[in-house]
N, C-alpha and C positions, 0 to 999 in steps of 0.2 A: 469703603463707606458702607458695605453691606452690614446689615445686623447692628447698626449704630443707634436706631432709635429706641427711645424709652418712653414710658408713660407714667404719669402720676396718678396714683389711685389712693383713696383714703383721705383723711383729714390733713390739712397743711401743718407743717411743723414737725416736730419729733415723730408723729404717727405716720407721716407720708411714706408711701411704698413706691419705689421705682420698679416697674415691671417692663420687660422687653416686649415691644410691638410683634404681634404675630397675626397673621391673616388667616381667617377660617373661611374657606370657600365651600358653600353648600350646593351640591349639583343634584337636583332631583331628576330622576331617570324613569321614563316609562316607554318602552318600545323604541329605543334609539340606537338599534345595533349598527345602523349605516353611519352614524356620525360620532358616536361615543369615542371610540378610539383615536380619531383625529382630534377630536375636541380636548381630550385629556393630553395629548401630545402638545397641543397649542399652549394649555395652561401651564404645563411643566416647563416649557420653553421660555416663558416669560420671565425676565430678569426683574427682580424686585429688591429693595433695600430693607426688607425685612422677612423673617421666617413665615412659612406658610404650612396650612394643612388642607387636604382635599377631602371632604366628606361627601361620598356618593351615596345617595339614598335611592335604591331601586324600588319603585313603587309596584312590586309584583309584575314585572314585565312578562309579555308572553313570547318574546322573541329571544335572542341570545344576548340581550343587554347585561344580564346579571353575570353570565358566564365571562363575558369580556371584561366587565369590571372587577370581577374576582381575580382575573388573570393579571390585570393591571395593578391591583392592589397587592398581589403577592410579589410583584417586581419592584414596587416602590413603597417604602415605609411611611411616606408622607401622605399615602391615600388610605382612608378609612371607609370601609364598606358596610352599609347597613342594608337589610332586606326587609320589605314589608311582606307579611304573609298573605296579605290581600290588598287589592287596589284601593287606595284612599283618594288621591288627587294630589295636585301640585302642593297645595297648602299644608296637606298632612305631611308631605314628604319634607317640607321646609320645616315644619315644626319638629319633626324627628331629628333634622339635622340640627336645629338650635339647642336640643338637649344634649348634644354631644360636641359641641364646639368647645375649643380650648383656647382660641385666639382672642385678642384684645379688639380686634376688628373684624366684622362680619361681611360677607359678600355673597350674593347670589348669581349663580351661573346657569342658564339652561344648557341642556345636554345637546341641543342642536348646534348648527353653526352660524345662526342669525347674528350673534354678538361676537366681538372680537376681543379675546383676552389681552391682546397687546395694549389695550387701553385701560387696564388695571392701574398703571403708574398714575395716570391723571385723576383717576377716581379716587384713589387712596391719599394723594398728596395733600389736599386741603384738610383731611382728617389727622394726617401725621403732623401737620404744622399747626394744629389746634385752631384752624380757622372755622371749623364746623364740626359737628358730630354726625352728620348725615350727608351723603352725596347720592344723587340719581344720575344715571346717564341718559340724557335726552336725545331721542333720535330726531327731534325737531328743531334743535338749535344748531347754529353754525352752518357749515356747507350742507346744502340740500341734496339728498340722495334718494334712493328708493325706499318709499315709505310703506309699501305693500299695497294690498287691494284698497280701493277707494273706501269701500264700506267700513273696513277696520279703521282706515286712518282717520275718517270722520268721527267715528264711534269713540276712539281714544281721544281725540281733541275735544269732543262734547264732555266726556268724563273728566278730562283734565281741567276744562273750564268750570264744570260743575264743582270740582274739588275746590278750586279758588274761590268761587262764590260762597261755598259753605263754611270754609275753614279760614279764610281770610289770607292766603298766601297764593300767589300766582305760580301754578304749576303746569309745565308744558308738556309733560310725559308721565302721568301718574302710573300708567300700566307698564313702564319699562321693567325689564327683568333686572337690570343693573342697579341694585340698591345696596350701597356699602354704608355701615354705621358702626358706631362704637357698641360693643356688647353690653356695656353698662346700661343702655337704653331698655334692654330686655327686662330690667327690674322695674320699669315704669309701665309696661304694657303686658297683657295676656292675650295672645293670639289663639283664635278658635276655628279659623276658617280652614276647610279640607281642600277646596277647589282653587280655581283661578281668581276666586273672591279674596284671597290673601293679599292681592295687591292693593285694593282699595282699602281693606281693613288696616294694614300695617301703616299706610300714608295716612289716614284719618286719625289713627291713635297716635302717631308721632306728632301731627299738627295740633291735636287736642291737648297734648301735654305741654305745648309751647315750644317744641323744637323747630327750627327753620330748616328747611331742606335746600341745599346747594346743588343746582343742576350744572352738568358740564356736558358739552356736545360730544356724541359718539356716533360711530358709524354703524349701519344696519344692513344686512342682507336678508331680507324677508323670504321665507319659503311659503309654498302654497299648501293647500289641504292634501294635494296629490303627493307633495313631498313629505307630508307627515305632520302639518300644522294641526295642533288639537283644539285651539280655542274656538268657539263657536259664537256666532251673533247673540244667541241667548245669554252668554256670559256678560255681555255688555250690560243687559238689563239687570242681571243679578248685581253687577258692580254698582249700578246707579242705586239700586236698593240698599247695599251695604253702606254707601256714602251718606245715604239719608239716615239710615238707622242709626249709625255710628255718630252722627251729628247730635242725636238726642239722648243717646245711651251713656250711661255713667261709666267711666273706666275704672276697673278694679285694680287698684294699686297694689 
């Protein structure tokens, strides 16, 4: 059954082109030497019914992350490694990754171990079955587990509620790392964010374009600031500003 999925692109009829499905996983990395090797091992172990490529974007790490990523990419041809000459931020790393994807489906994977790659299958299944073009993995649906610190939990829920209020679709986890979507959607939006504000920007632009986001429950193993968590309280206020700004800003098609 592996490699059996195909996807129609172009116009219906004689001009229709069938393309084999391929998943492009973008992994932004900044100072993740403790978890990167284990994370890539988990990603490679996942069995999927389609081809995949892994695009690691090292955002000018100060530790041995790039050295580890280089070693991994030399051992596996499915891994593509890109290095920033200066630190830009998660959004900048994702935008660099997007310029280098070759798949029909794009997914984002943080370099830490908060999210479980074993859940890729249920994230891409609705897309492969043409039930939706966008799937978010929600940490707040299904079985309740650890949600991290109370302040970040409440901040995320408030931002998700605000997203629904502004854009007309209920979202339970707007800030989730796990965003999977058809590559063709990138033709509709132009991303500009360099930091964590990439999350509200991409969600707002998807919704403004009229796309519906399907959420599926995922598990989550939060880490603390001591463990290397980089997002800060101020990023929540930036996200709120981005949601408000995008509501009234014209999208450049």
